[in-house]
Every structure is written in structure tokens, then in C-alpha cells.
N, C-alpha and C positions, 0 to 999 in steps of 0.2 A: 448592160454589162454582164457577162457570164461569171460564174463563180470562180473561174480560173484566172480572170483578169485582176490585176492588182493596181491600185492607184499609186501615183508617185509618192503620196504621203505614207502609204503602207510600205513601199520599198525602202524609203528613207528610214522609217522606224525600225526596220529589220537590219539595218547596217550596224556593224560593230563600231566602237569608238574610233578605231584607226581608219575605217572606211569613211566614216563621217568627217574626220579631220581631212582626209584626202579630198573628198568631195568639196568641202568648204574651200580648200586651197585652190582647187581647179576652178571653182566658180569665181573666186577672187581674181585669178589670172585672166579668165575669160572676160570679166567685167572691165578689167584694166585695158584689155585689147579694144574694147568699144571706144575708148577715149584716145587711142593712138593708132592712126591709120596703118602705119608701116610696122607695127609691132609683131615680131615673130616670137611666139610664146613657147616654142619647142623646148628651149633650155630650161625655162622656168617650170614647165610642166614636168619635165624629166627630173628636175631637182626636187619638186614636191613629191613625186612618186618615190624617189630614193629616200626621202626623209621618213616615209611611212614603211616602205618595203625595202630593206637594205639589200 
């Protein structure tokens, strides 16, 4: 790995609290999609983003 490459852990550590909250919500939605085959997460993802970024 070169000195310009960052690990996922480094990237997450550099996120703001708002960005971390958004990431957590997106991951929750994505995890829910794994359990429901026909799930369209578009509205849920948009709502999660609007909660963080008005």
C-alpha cells in the first residue's frame, strides 16, 4: 500500500458526526434490503440523507 492510500478504517475515522450518522443509516437500510428481495430503498435512502443534509 502506498502512502496515499487510506484504509476504510482511516476514512471512517475522518468522517464528521453527521457523516457517520448518515453512513450508519445507509448501512442499516442496505442490511434491511438483504432480507427483503423486492425492497426498493430509494425513498428510505433519500429520507436518511434529508435528515442529515436539509
